[in-house]
C-alpha positions as a Markdown table, in Angstrom:
| # | Residue | x | y | z |
|---|---|---|---|---|
| 1 | Met | -22.4 | -34.1 | -27.7 |
| 2 | Lys | -25.4 | -35.8 | -26.0 |
| 3 | Arg | -24.2 | -33.9 | -22.8 |
| 4 | Thr | -24.8 | -31.1 | -25.2 |
| 5 | Leu | -28.4 | -31.8 | -25.9 |
| 6 | Tyr | -29.1 | -32.5 | -22.4 |
| 7 | Leu | -28.1 | -29.7 | -21.5 |
| 8 | Ile | -29.8 | -27.9 | -24.0 |
| 9 | Phe | -33.4 | -29.7 | -22.9 |
| 10 | Phe | -32.5 | -28.4 | -19.4 |
| 11 | Ile | -32.3 | -24.8 | -20.4 |
| 12 | Ile | -35.5 | -25.1 | -22.4 |
| 13 | Thr | -37.3 | -26.9 | -19.9 |
| 14 | Ser | -36.2 | -24.6 | -16.8 |
| 15 | Leu | -37.2 | -21.3 | -19.0 |
| 16 | Ser | -40.7 | -22.9 | -19.5 |
| 17 | Gly | -41.3 | -24.0 | -15.9 |
| 18 | Phe | -40.0 | -20.5 | -14.8 |
| 19 | Ala | -42.4 | -18.9 | -17.6 |
| 20 | Gln | -45.0 | -20.9 | -17.0 |
| 21 | Ser | -44.6 | -20.2 | -12.9 |
| 22 | Leu | -44.9 | -16.0 | -13.7 |
| 23 | Asp | -48.1 | -16.4 | -15.7 |
| 24 | Gln | -49.8 | -18.6 | -13.4 |
| 25 | Ala | -48.5 | -15.6 | -10.5 |
| 26 | Lys | -49.8 | -13.1 | -12.9 |
| 27 | Ile | -52.7 | -14.9 | -13.2 |
| 28 | Leu | -53.4 | -15.0 | -9.6 |
| 29 | Tyr | -51.8 | -11.3 | -8.8 |
| 30 | Asn | -54.8 | -10.1 | -11.4 |
| 31 | Glu | -57.3 | -12.0 | -9.7 |
| 32 | Gly | -56.5 | -10.3 | -6.4 |
| 33 | Asn | -55.1 | -13.6 | -4.8 |
| 34 | Tyr | -51.9 | -11.6 | -3.9 |
| 35 | Glu | -51.1 | -14.0 | -0.9 |
| 36 | Glu | -50.7 | -17.0 | -3.6 |
| 37 | Ala | -48.8 | -15.0 | -5.9 |
| 38 | Met | -46.5 | -13.6 | -3.5 |
| 39 | Pro | -43.9 | -16.4 | -2.9 |
| 40 | Val | -43.2 | -16.6 | -6.5 |
| 41 | Phe | -42.6 | -12.6 | -6.6 |
| 42 | Ala | -40.6 | -12.9 | -4.2 |
| 43 | Lys | -38.4 | -15.6 | -5.6 |
| 44 | Leu | -38.5 | -13.5 | -8.8 |
| 45 | Val | -37.4 | -10.5 | -7.2 |
| 46 | Lys | -34.4 | -11.6 | -5.2 |
| 47 | Gln | -32.9 | -13.3 | -8.6 |
| 48 | Ser | -33.3 | -9.9 | -10.4 |
| 49 | Pro | -33.4 | -6.9 | -7.7 |
| 50 | Asn | -33.4 | -4.4 | -10.3 |
| 51 | Asn | -36.3 | -5.9 | -12.4 |
| 52 | Ser | -39.3 | -3.1 | -12.1 |
| 53 | Ser | -41.9 | -5.5 | -12.7 |
| 54 | Tyr | -40.7 | -7.7 | -10.2 |
| 55 | Asn | -40.7 | -4.6 | -7.5 |
| 56 | Gln | -43.7 | -3.9 | -8.3 |
| 57 | Trp | -46.2 | -6.9 | -8.2 |
| 58 | Tyr | -44.4 | -7.9 | -4.7 |
| 59 | Gly | -44.9 | -4.4 | -3.7 |
| 60 | Val | -48.6 | -4.6 | -4.1 |
| 61 | Cys | -48.5 | -7.9 | -3.0 |
| 62 | Cys | -46.8 | -7.0 | 0.3 |
| 63 | Tyr | -49.5 | -3.8 | 0.6 |
| 64 | Glu | -52.5 | -5.8 | 0.2 |
| 65 | Thr | -51.4 | -8.8 | 2.8 |
| 66 | Gly | -50.5 | -5.7 | 5.6 |
| 67 | Asp | -46.2 | -5.7 | 5.4 |
| 68 | Tyr | -46.2 | -1.8 | 4.9 |
| 69 | Lys | -42.5 | -2.0 | 5.4 |
| 70 | Asn | -41.7 | -4.3 | 2.5 |
| 71 | Ala | -44.2 | -2.5 | 0.2 |
| 72 | Glu | -42.7 | 0.8 | 0.4 |
| 73 | Lys | -39.1 | -0.7 | 0.0 |
| 74 | Tyr | -40.2 | -2.7 | -3.4 |
| 75 | Leu | -42.6 | 0.0 | -4.4 |
| 76 | Leu | -40.1 | 2.6 | -4.2 |
| 77 | Val | -37.7 | 0.5 | -6.3 |
| 78 | Ala | -40.2 | 0.1 | -9.2 |
| 79 | Lys | -41.0 | 4.1 | -8.2 |
| 80 | Lys | -37.3 | 4.8 | -9.3 |
| 81 | Arg | -37.9 | 3.0 | -12.8 |
| 82 | Asn | -40.8 | 5.2 | -13.4 |
| 83 | Ile | -43.7 | 2.4 | -13.0 |
| 84 | Thr | -46.8 | 4.6 | -13.3 |
| 85 | Asp | -48.9 | 2.3 | -10.5 |
| 86 | Ser | -46.3 | 2.4 | -8.2 |
| 87 | Tyr | -47.3 | 5.9 | -7.2 |
| 88 | Arg | -51.1 | 5.4 | -6.8 |
| 89 | Tyr | -49.9 | 2.3 | -4.6 |
| 90 | Leu | -47.3 | 4.6 | -2.6 |
| 91 | Ala | -50.2 | 7.0 | -2.4 |
| 92 | Met | -52.4 | 4.9 | -0.3 |
| 93 | Leu | -49.6 | 2.8 | 1.5 |
| 94 | Tyr | -48.7 | 6.4 | 3.2 |
| 95 | Gly | -52.7 | 7.7 | 3.3 |
| 96 | Asp | -52.9 | 4.1 | 5.8 |
| 97 | Leu | -49.7 | 5.3 | 8.1 |
| 98 | Tyr | -51.0 | 8.7 | 8.3 |
| 99 | Arg | -48.1 | 10.3 | 6.6 |
| 100 | Phe | -50.1 | 12.5 | 4.8 |
| 101 | Glu | -47.6 | 14.9 | 3.3 |
| 102 | Glu | -45.9 | 12.1 | 1.4 |
| 103 | Ala | -49.2 | 10.5 | 0.6 |
| 104 | Ile | -50.5 | 13.6 | -1.1 |
| 105 | Glu | -46.8 | 14.2 | -2.8 |
| 106 | Met | -47.8 | 11.2 | -4.2 |
| 107 | Trp | -51.2 | 11.6 | -5.7 |
| 108 | Glu | -50.2 | 14.7 | -7.1 |
| 109 | Glu | -47.5 | 12.9 | -8.7 |
| 110 | Tyr | -49.6 | 10.1 | -10.1 |
| 111 | Ile | -52.6 | 12.5 | -11.4 |
| 112 | Ala | -49.5 | 14.5 | -13.0 |
| 113 | Leu | -48.4 | 11.1 | -14.8 |
| 114 | Leu | -51.6 | 10.2 | -16.2 |
| 115 | Glu | -52.9 | 13.5 | -17.2 |
| 116 | Lys | -49.6 | 13.8 | -19.4 |
| 117 | Lys | -51.1 | 10.4 | -20.7 |
| 118 | Lys | -54.9 | 12.0 | -21.6 |
| 119 | Glu | -56.2 | 9.8 | -18.9 |
| 120 | Asn | -59.1 | 10.4 | -16.3 |
| 121 | Thr | -58.1 | 11.5 | -12.9 |
| 122 | Ser | -61.9 | 12.7 | -11.4 |
| 123 | Met | -61.4 | 9.7 | -9.2 |
| 124 | Phe | -57.8 | 10.3 | -7.9 |
| 125 | Glu | -58.0 | 13.9 | -7.4 |
| 126 | Ala | -61.2 | 12.7 | -5.3 |
| 127 | Lys | -58.9 | 10.6 | -3.4 |
| 128 | Leu | -56.1 | 13.7 | -3.3 |
| 129 | Glu | -58.9 | 15.8 | -1.4 |
| 130 | Gln | -59.6 | 13.0 | 0.8 |
| 131 | Ile | -56.2 | 12.5 | 2.1 |
| 132 | Arg | -55.8 | 16.2 | 2.3 |
| 133 | Asn | -59.0 | 15.9 | 4.6 |
| 134 | Leu | -57.6 | 13.3 | 6.8 |
| 135 | Lys | -54.8 | 15.8 | 7.0 |
| 136 | Arg | -56.4 | 18.9 | 8.4 |
| 137 | Met | -58.5 | 16.7 | 10.5 |
| 138 | Phe | -55.3 | 15.7 | 12.0 |
| 139 | Asp | -53.7 | 18.4 | 12.3 |
| 140 | Lys | -56.8 | 19.3 | 14.6 |
| 141 | Ala | -56.9 | 16.4 | 16.5 |
| 142 | Glu | -58.9 | 17.1 | 19.4 |
| 143 | Asp | -57.7 | 16.0 | 23.1 |
| 144 | Val | -60.6 | 13.7 | 24.5 |
| 145 | Gln | -60.9 | 11.6 | 27.2 |
| 146 | Ile | -62.6 | 8.3 | 25.8 |
| 147 | Ile | -63.2 | 6.8 | 28.9 |
| 148 | Asp | -65.0 | 2.7 | 28.1 |
| 149 | Ser | -65.7 | 0.8 | 24.9 |
| 150 | Met | -67.9 | -1.8 | 24.0 |
| 151 | Val | -68.0 | -4.3 | 21.0 |
| 152 | Val | -71.4 | -5.5 | 19.8 |
| 153 | Gly | -72.9 | -6.5 | 16.9 |
| 154 | Lys | -73.8 | -4.3 | 14.1 |
| 155 | Asp | -77.6 | -4.2 | 14.7 |
| 156 | Ala | -77.5 | -4.1 | 18.6 |
| 157 | Phe | -75.2 | -1.1 | 19.1 |
| 158 | Leu | -78.6 | 0.9 | 20.9 |
| 159 | Lys | -78.1 | -1.2 | 23.9 |
| 160 | Ala | -74.5 | 0.5 | 24.7 |
| 161 | Tyr | -76.5 | 3.5 | 25.3 |
| 162 | Ser | -78.4 | 4.5 | 28.4 |
| 163 | Leu | -80.1 | 8.2 | 28.1 |
| 164 | Ser | -81.1 | 10.1 | 31.5 |
| 165 | Glu | -84.8 | 11.5 | 31.1 |
| 166 | Glu | -83.7 | 15.0 | 30.2 |
| 167 | Ser | -81.8 | 13.3 | 26.7 |
| 168 | Gly | -85.2 | 11.6 | 25.4 |
| 169 | Asn | -85.1 | 8.0 | 24.3 |
| 170 | Leu | -83.4 | 6.1 | 21.5 |
| 171 | Asp | -85.0 | 3.4 | 19.6 |
| 172 | Thr | -84.5 | 1.8 | 15.7 |
| 173 | Tyr | -86.8 | 2.5 | 13.1 |
| 174 | Ala | -88.4 | -0.6 | 12.6 |
| 175 | Asn | -89.4 | -1.2 | 16.3 |
| 176 | Phe | -90.5 | 2.3 | 16.6 |
| 177 | Phe | -92.6 | 2.7 | 13.5 |
| 178 | Lys | -93.7 | -0.9 | 13.4 |
| 179 | Ser | -94.4 | -0.2 | 9.7 |
| 180 | Gly | -92.5 | -3.5 | 8.3 |
| 181 | Lys | -89.6 | -1.5 | 6.7 |
| 182 | Asn | -86.5 | -2.9 | 8.3 |
| 183 | Phe | -84.8 | 1.1 | 7.3 |
| 184 | Gln | -80.8 | 0.9 | 8.5 |
| 185 | Ser | -81.9 | 4.1 | 11.1 |
| 186 | Thr | -82.8 | 5.1 | 14.4 |
| 187 | Val | -85.5 | 7.4 | 16.0 |
| 188 | His | -85.0 | 9.6 | 18.5 |
| 189 | Thr | -87.7 | 11.2 | 21.0 |
| 190 | Asn | -87.1 | 14.6 | 22.2 |
| 191 | Gln | -87.3 | 14.3 | 26.4 |
| 192 | Lys | -91.2 | 16.2 | 26.3 |
| 193 | Gly | -92.3 | 13.2 | 23.9 |
| 194 | Asp | -93.3 | 15.6 | 21.4 |
| 195 | Asn | -90.7 | 15.4 | 18.4 |
| 196 | Ile | -88.8 | 13.0 | 16.9 |
| 197 | Phe | -86.1 | 12.9 | 14.2 |
| 198 | Tyr | -85.1 | 9.6 | 12.3 |
| 199 | Ala | -83.9 | 8.9 | 8.9 |
| 200 | Arg | -85.5 | 7.3 | 6.1 |
| 201 | Pro | -84.9 | 6.9 | 1.9 |
| 202 | Ser | -86.3 | 9.8 | 0.5 |
| 203 | Asp | -87.4 | 9.8 | -3.2 |
| 204 | Asn | -83.9 | 10.4 | -5.0 |
| 205 | Gly | -83.2 | 6.8 | -2.7 |
| 206 | Ala | -80.4 | 8.4 | -0.5 |
| 207 | Tyr | -81.5 | 8.7 | 3.7 |
| 208 | Ser | -82.4 | 12.0 | 4.8 |
| 209 | Ile | -83.1 | 13.4 | 8.1 |
| 210 | Tyr | -86.9 | 14.0 | 8.9 |
| 211 | Ser | -88.9 | 15.1 | 11.9 |
| 212 | Gln | -92.9 | 14.9 | 12.9 |
| 213 | Thr | -94.6 | 16.5 | 16.0 |
| 214 | Lys | -97.2 | 14.7 | 18.0 |
| 215 | Leu | -101.0 | 15.7 | 17.2 |
| 216 | Leu | -103.2 | 14.6 | 19.8 |
| 217 | Asp | -102.2 | 11.0 | 20.0 |
| 218 | Ala | -100.9 | 10.5 | 16.4 |
| 219 | Trp | -97.3 | 11.7 | 14.7 |
| 220 | Gly | -98.0 | 13.7 | 11.4 |
| 221 | Asp | -96.3 | 17.3 | 9.9 |
| 222 | Glu | -93.2 | 15.3 | 8.6 |
| 223 | Lys | -90.6 | 17.5 | 7.2 |
| 224 | Asn | -87.8 | 17.2 | 5.5 |
| 225 | Ile | -85.0 | 19.0 | 7.9 |
| 226 | Leu | -81.9 | 18.5 | 5.7 |
| 227 | Pro | -83.0 | 18.4 | 1.7 |
| 228 | Gly | -81.3 | 18.2 | -1.3 |
| 229 | Asn | -78.8 | 15.7 | -0.5 |
| 230 | Glu | -77.5 | 13.4 | -3.1 |
| 231 | Glu | -75.7 | 11.2 | -0.1 |
| 232 | Asp | -77.0 | 9.4 | 3.1 |
| 233 | Asn | -77.6 | 11.6 | 5.8 |
| 234 | Asn | -78.9 | 9.2 | 8.9 |
| 235 | Tyr | -78.8 | 8.7 | 12.7 |
| 236 | Pro | -79.6 | 12.0 | 14.2 |
| 237 | Phe | -79.5 | 13.5 | 17.5 |
| 238 | Val | -81.1 | 16.9 | 18.7 |
| 239 | Leu | -79.4 | 17.8 | 22.4 |
| 240 | Asn | -82.3 | 19.7 | 25.3 |
| 241 | Asp | -81.6 | 23.1 | 23.5 |
| 242 | Gly | -83.9 | 21.6 | 20.5 |
| 243 | Val | -81.0 | 23.7 | 18.2 |
| 244 | Thr | -78.4 | 21.4 | 18.2 |
| 245 | Met | -78.2 | 18.6 | 16.0 |
| 246 | Tyr | -75.4 | 15.5 | 15.7 |
| 247 | Phe | -75.6 | 12.9 | 12.5 |
| 248 | Ala | -73.6 | 10.6 | 10.3 |
| 249 | Ser | -73.5 | 11.6 | 6.4 |
| 250 | Lys | -71.8 | 10.2 | 3.8 |
| 251 | Gly | -71.5 | 13.5 | 1.8 |
| 252 | Asn | -70.4 | 16.9 | 3.2 |
| 253 | Gly | -67.1 | 16.0 | 2.6 |
| 254 | Ser | -67.0 | 12.6 | 4.5 |
| 255 | Leu | -63.9 | 10.9 | 4.7 |
| 256 | Gly | -65.5 | 7.6 | 3.4 |
| 257 | Gly | -68.3 | 6.0 | 4.5 |
| 258 | Tyr | -70.8 | 7.6 | 7.2 |
| 259 | Asp | -68.8 | 10.8 | 9.5 |
| 260 | Ile | -70.3 | 12.7 | 11.9 |
| 261 | Phe | -71.5 | 16.3 | 11.8 |
| 262 | Val | -73.0 | 18.6 | 14.1 |
| 263 | Thr | -75.4 | 21.5 | 12.7 |
| 264 | Arg | -77.8 | 24.0 | 14.7 |
| 265 | Tyr | -81.1 | 25.5 | 13.5 |
| 266 | Asn | -81.4 | 29.2 | 12.5 |
| 267 | Thr | -84.2 | 30.5 | 13.7 |
| 268 | Ser | -84.3 | 33.7 | 11.1 |
| 269 | Thr | -84.4 | 31.2 | 8.6 |
| 270 | Asn | -86.2 | 28.3 | 9.9 |
| 271 | Ser | -83.5 | 25.9 | 8.4 |
| 272 | Phe | -80.4 | 24.1 | 9.9 |
| 273 | Leu | -76.7 | 25.9 | 9.4 |
| 274 | Ala | -74.4 | 24.2 | 7.2 |
| 275 | Pro | -73.0 | 21.5 | 8.7 |
| 276 | Glu | -69.6 | 20.9 | 10.7 |
| 277 | Gln | -67.7 | 17.7 | 10.2 |
| 278 | Leu | -66.2 | 16.4 | 13.6 |
| 279 | Gly | -62.7 | 16.1 | 14.0 |
| 280 | Met | -60.4 | 13.4 | 14.4 |
| 281 | Pro | -60.6 | 11.3 | 16.8 |
| 282 | Tyr | -64.8 | 10.7 | 16.2 |
| 283 | Asn | -64.0 | 10.8 | 12.8 |
| 284 | Ser | -62.0 | 8.2 | 10.9 |
| 285 | Ala | -61.4 | 6.8 | 7.2 |
| 286 | Ala | -63.8 | 3.8 | 8.3 |
| 287 | Asn | -67.9 | 4.1 | 9.3 |
| 288 | Asp | -68.5 | 6.5 | 12.3 |
| 289 | Tyr | -72.1 | 7.7 | 13.1 |
| 290 | Met | -75.0 | 7.8 | 16.1 |
| 291 | Met | -73.2 | 10.7 | 17.9 |
| 292 | Val | -75.3 | 11.3 | 21.7 |
| 293 | Ile | -74.5 | 13.5 | 24.0 |
| 294 | Asp | -76.1 | 13.6 | 27.3 |
| 295 | Glu | -75.9 | 16.6 | 28.9 |
| 296 | Thr | -77.2 | 15.8 | 32.5 |
| 297 | Lys | -74.7 | 12.5 | 32.5 |
| 298 | Lys | -71.9 | 14.5 | 31.0 |
| 299 | Leu | -71.2 | 11.8 | 28.8 |
| 300 | Gly | -71.1 | 11.0 | 25.4 |
| 301 | Trp | -71.0 | 7.8 | 23.0 |
| 302 | Phe | -70.8 | 7.1 | 19.2 |
| 303 | Val | -70.3 | 4.1 | 16.7 |
| 304 | Ser | -67.5 | 3.1 | 14.5 |
| 305 | Asp | -66.9 | 0.4 | 12.8 |
| 306 | Arg | -63.1 | 0.7 | 12.4 |
| 307 | Asn | -60.8 | -2.4 | 13.0 |
| 308 | Gln | -64.0 | -4.6 | 13.2 |
| 309 | Pro | -65.5 | -7.2 | 11.3 |
| 310 | Glu | -68.2 | -6.8 | 8.9 |
| 311 | Asp | -70.7 | -7.9 | 11.3 |
| 312 | Met | -69.7 | -5.7 | 14.4 |
| 313 | Val | -68.9 | -2.1 | 15.7 |
| 314 | Cys | -67.5 | -0.8 | 18.8 |
| 315 | Val | -69.3 | 1.8 | 20.9 |
| 316 | Tyr | -67.2 | 4.3 | 22.6 |
| 317 | Leu | -68.0 | 6.2 | 25.8 |
| 318 | Phe | -66.1 | 9.2 | 26.1 |
| 319 | Ile | -66.6 | 12.8 | 28.1 |
| 320 | Pro | -67.4 | 15.7 | 26.4 |
| 321 | Asp | -65.6 | 19.0 | 26.7 |
| 322 | Pro | -67.2 | 21.8 | 24.7 |
| 323 | Ser | -64.0 | 23.4 | 24.6 |
| 324 | Arg | -62.8 | 21.0 | 21.8 |
| 325 | Lys | -58.9 | 21.5 | 22.8 |
| 326 | Arg | -56.4 | 20.3 | 20.3 |
| 327 | Ile | -54.0 | 18.0 | 21.3 |
| 328 | Glu | -51.3 | 19.7 | 22.5 |
| 329 | Ser | -48.4 | 19.4 | 20.3 |
| 330 | Glu | -45.6 | 21.5 | 21.7 |
| 331 | Glu | -46.3 | 18.6 | 24.6 |
| 332 | Ile | -46.5 | 15.7 | 22.1 |
| 333 | Glu | -43.4 | 16.1 | 19.8 |
| 334 | Asp | -44.0 | 12.2 | 18.6 |
| 335 | Gln | -46.1 | 12.4 | 15.6 |
| 336 | Glu | -46.8 | 8.4 | 16.6 |
| 337 | Ile | -48.3 | 9.2 | 19.4 |
| 338 | Ile | -50.7 | 11.9 | 18.4 |
| 339 | Lys | -51.6 | 9.1 | 15.7 |
| 340 | Arg | -52.3 | 6.5 | 17.8 |
| 341 | Arg | -54.8 | 9.6 | 19.9 |
| 342 | Ala | -56.0 | 10.4 | 16.6 |
| 343 | Thr | -56.9 | 6.7 | 15.8 |
| 344 | Leu | -58.1 | 5.3 | 19.2 |
| 345 | Ala | -55.3 | 2.8 | 19.0 |
| 346 | Ser | -55.4 | 2.5 | 22.9 |
| 347 | Ile | -58.2 | 4.3 | 24.8 |
| 348 | Arg | -56.3 | 4.0 | 28.0 |
| 349 | Glu | -53.9 | 6.0 | 26.4 |
| 350 | Thr | -56.5 | 8.9 | 26.4 |
| 351 | Trp | -57.0 | 9.0 | 30.0 |
| 352 | Lys | -55.5 | 11.9 | 32.1 |
| 353 | Asp | -53.0 | 10.8 | 34.6 |
| 354 | Gly | -54.6 | 8.9 | 38.1 |
| 355 | Ala | -57.9 | 9.5 | 36.8 |
| 356 | Asp | -60.3 | 7.0 | 37.9 |
| 357 | Tyr | -63.5 | 7.0 | 36.0 |
| 358 | Ser | -65.3 | 3.7 | 37.1 |
| 359 | Ala | -67.8 | 6.1 | 38.4 |
| 360 | Leu | -68.6 | 7.6 | 35.5 |
| 361 | Ile | -68.6 | 4.0 | 33.3 |
| 362 | Lys | -70.5 | 2.9 | 36.1 |
| 363 | Leu | -73.3 | 6.5 | 35.7 |
| 364 | Ser | -73.0 | 5.4 | 32.1 |
| 365 | His | -74.9 | 2.2 | 32.7 |
| 366 | Thr | -77.7 | 3.5 | 34.8 |
| 367 | Glu | -81.0 | 3.6 | 34.0 |
| 368 | Asn | -83.3 | 7.0 | 34.4 |
| 369 | Ser | -83.0 | 8.5 | 37.8 |
| 370 | Pro | -83.5 | 12.0 | 39.1 |
| 371 | Asp | -80.5 | 11.4 | 41.0 |
| 372 | Val | -78.3 | 10.7 | 38.0 |
| 373 | Val | -76.0 | 13.9 | 38.6 |
| 374 | Glu | -74.2 | 13.8 | 41.5 |
| 375 | Lys | -72.5 | 17.2 | 41.1 |
| 376 | Gln | -72.9 | 20.1 | 39.0 |
| 377 | Arg | -70.3 | 20.6 | 36.2 |
| 378 | Asp | -69.7 | 23.7 | 34.2 |
| 379 | Phe | -66.5 | 22.7 | 33.2 |
| 380 | Val | -64.3 | 20.3 | 33.2 |
| 381 | Phe | -60.9 | 21.9 | 34.5 |
| 382 | Val | -58.0 | 19.1 | 34.9 |
| 383 | Val | -55.1 | 20.3 | 37.6 |
| 384 | Asn | -53.3 | 17.6 | 38.2 |
| 385 | Asp | -53.9 | 13.8 | 38.5 |
| 386 | Lys | -55.8 | 14.2 | 41.9 |
| 387 | Ile | -57.4 | 17.4 | 41.4 |
| 388 | Thr | -60.6 | 18.0 | 39.1 |
| 389 | Tyr | -62.6 | 21.4 | 39.1 |
| 390 | Tyr | -66.2 | 21.3 | 37.9 |
| 391 | Thr | -67.3 | 24.9 | 38.9 |
| 392 | Leu | -65.5 | 28.2 | 39.9 |
| 393 | Asp | -66.6 | 28.1 | 43.5 |
| 394 | Glu | -64.3 | 24.9 | 44.0 |
| 395 | Ile | -61.2 | 26.7 | 42.5 |
| 396 | Lys | -59.0 | 27.3 | 45.7 |
| 397 | Ser | -56.9 | 30.5 | 44.2 |
| 398 | His | -58.5 | 34.0 | 43.7 |
| 399 | Glu | -55.6 | 34.2 | 40.8 |
| 400 | Ala | -56.8 | 30.7 | 39.2 |
| 401 | Arg | -60.4 | 31.3 | 39.6 |
| 402 | Asp | -59.8 | 34.8 | 37.7 |
| 403 | Leu | -57.8 | 33.3 | 35.3 |
| 404 | Tyr | -60.3 | 30.4 | 34.8 |
| 405 | Ala | -63.5 | 32.7 | 34.4 |
| 406 | Glu | -61.1 | 34.6 | 31.5 |
| 407 | Val | -60.8 | 31.0 | 30.2 |
| 408 | Met | -65.1 | 30.7 | 29.8 |
| 409 | Asn | -65.1 | 33.5 | 28.7 |
| 410 | Ile | -62.6 | 33.0 | 25.8 |
| 411 | Asn | -64.5 | 29.7 | 25.3 |
| 412 | Lys | -67.6 | 31.5 | 24.8 |
| 413 | Gln | -66.6 | 33.4 | 22.2 |
| 414 | Ile | -65.2 | 30.9 | 20.8 |
| 415 | Gly | -68.8 | 29.5 | 20.9 |
| 416 | Asn | -70.4 | 32.1 | 19.2 |
| 417 | Leu | -67.6 | 32.5 | 16.8 |
| 418 | Arg | -68.0 | 29.5 | 15.9 |
| 419 | Gln | -71.9 | 29.6 | 14.8 |
| 420 | Lys | -71.2 | 33.1 | 13.0 |
| 421 | Leu | -68.6 | 30.7 | 10.9 |
| 422 | Glu | -71.3 | 28.5 | 10.0 |
| 423 | Gly | -73.7 | 31.1 | 9.0 |
| 424 | Ile | -71.2 | 32.4 | 6.9 |
| 425 | Arg | -69.9 | 29.3 | 5.3 |
| 426 | Glu | -73.7 | 28.5 | 4.3 |
| 427 | Ser | -74.0 | 31.9 | 2.6 |
| 428 | Tyr | -70.7 | 31.1 | 0.8 |
| 429 | Thr | -71.8 | 27.8 | 0.1 |
| 430 | Lys | -75.0 | 28.9 | -1.4 |
| 431 | Gly | -73.8 | 32.7 | -3.1 |
| 432 | Ala | -73.2 | 33.4 | -6.3 |
| 433 | Ala | -69.7 | 34.4 | -7.4 |
| 434 | Ser | -69.4 | 37.9 | -6.7 |
| 435 | Ile | -71.1 | 36.7 | -3.2 |
| 436 | Arg | -68.1 | 34.2 | -2.3 |
| 437 | Glu | -65.6 | 36.7 | -3.2 |
| 438 | Gln | -67.2 | 39.0 | -0.9 |
| 439 | Leu | -67.5 | 36.5 | 1.7 |
| 440 | Lys | -63.8 | 35.0 | 1.6 |
| 441 | Pro | -62.1 | 38.0 | 3.3 |
| 442 | Thr | -64.8 | 37.8 | 5.9 |
| 443 | Ile | -64.3 | 34.1 | 6.4 |
| 444 | Leu | -60.6 | 33.9 | 6.5 |
| 445 | Gln | -60.5 | 37.0 | 8.8 |
| 446 | Ala | -62.8 | 35.1 | 11.2 |
| 447 | Glu | -60.8 | 31.4 | 10.9 |
| 448 | Asn | -57.9 | 33.5 | 12.2 |
| 449 | Gln | -59.7 | 35.2 | 15.0 |
| 450 | Leu | -60.6 | 31.5 | 16.0 |
| 451 | Asn | -57.3 | 30.3 | 15.9 |
| 452 | Val | -56.0 | 33.5 | 18.0 |
| 453 | Leu | -59.1 | 32.5 | 20.4 |
| 454 | Leu | -58.1 | 28.7 | 20.5 |
| 455 | Thr | -54.6 | 29.6 | 21.3 |
| 456 | Lys | -55.2 | 32.3 | 24.0 |
| 457 | Ser | -57.9 | 30.1 | 25.9 |
| 458 | Ala | -55.3 | 27.3 | 26.4 |
| 459 | Glu | -52.3 | 29.8 | 27.0 |
| 460 | Gln | -54.7 | 30.9 | 29.5 |
| 461 | Glu | -56.0 | 27.7 | 31.4 |
| 462 | Lys | -52.1 | 27.1 | 31.8 |
| 463 | Lys | -51.7 | 29.9 | 33.5 |
| 464 | Ala | -55.1 | 29.0 | 35.8 |
| 465 | Arg | -53.0 | 25.4 | 36.3 |
| 466 | Asn | -49.9 | 26.9 | 37.5 |
| 467 | Ala | -51.4 | 29.8 | 39.7 |
| 468 | Glu | -53.8 | 26.7 | 41.1 |
| 469 | Ile | -50.6 | 24.7 | 41.7 |
| 470 | Arg | -48.7 | 27.2 | 43.3 |
| 471 | Ala | -51.2 | 28.2 | 45.7 |
| 472 | Ser | -51.8 | 25.1 | 46.9 |
| 473 | Gly | -47.9 | 23.8 | 47.1 |
| 474 | Asn | -48.1 | 27.1 | 49.3 |
| 475 | Lys | -50.7 | 26.0 | 51.8 |
């Protein structure tokens, strides 16, 4: 009898301790203390591997602590047992892993489940659109050479920029205006020193981009050059042509935080065209901003806080390519490699085989001087590991020269078509429903034509490269 009573007491005590441990873990879980709650759920899911709640809680703890492999394993068990929130976490997990098609499918299924319950889905529809945008940008990831990077304090990133005289000057808002207002913005002064571009909070509190002109010895005639935005627009930089402007925005379809955009001034309407969002690797789900292209040095910089501590950013140095060629998927079948290129997992993986960037890196730190450019550069045509051409006259083979001249002509058409598309898209954005219907076929036709030209440019460049290699081999 005593043994039976002791056994009953032991069972009750164990169950009480078990319940107390589970309750404590759930409290920690709900407070976001996933690492502390994790051991309890790990033990429970091992004891009851088919329990949907245990799998869900443990899967979320794994996700929140960065164990993506186990997160997927346990969240999929929870999903099979129709735990609604498992769809949301799987969608976020697949997005983080750049498995965009699976992420899109999970978000769509999650939203459908919420709609059945008559719950508000607007927040998650925005997440779905963000993932779709990420997939589009991933599919169009550009083949860009990132030749150097520098991690600096968030408030000191301008120290990494060293511009030629022709590209003007950069300064912080606080230092330039000395107004006592410490706005988180920069000021770009053009080469002549008679125009500045900067951002400051507008009447609605969001940062807007303004310009001023120098009148005698004072700045004046302030103009809001990108009005009507409810989200922050900041960090402007205008090229030597006075027409092309790079800037960062938290709106205009941003992936999250600041994204880098480019726009051009339309002289016929005295306004800037609809902004075009740059692709990967320039943009990411983190903050990306302060795109600067020094056309004299043939170098560019941009800032990102991806994979950085809260108070630090990374400044990337790259070689601008006006043709903006995509990473050729037919040459790189491994999606993981494309992902690494698109996310800048390693800048060395963006380098051309055998290329020596030491002179360009040194040039990037050189102060203004008249001999900053050692040779003319009309383009960057990489033939092989040892040969790179920058002008038509350098190409030895007559066949290759003629082929690359055609590439230049196609690239010019691409540039003109892109500018035309921007104008049409702006009209589409501002137009009534009837106007939009009329413009849809025009936009689709232009986009198809653009894809044809991009493909043709890549094919002709490959032919030119092969022709030059053949000619070199015959000599």
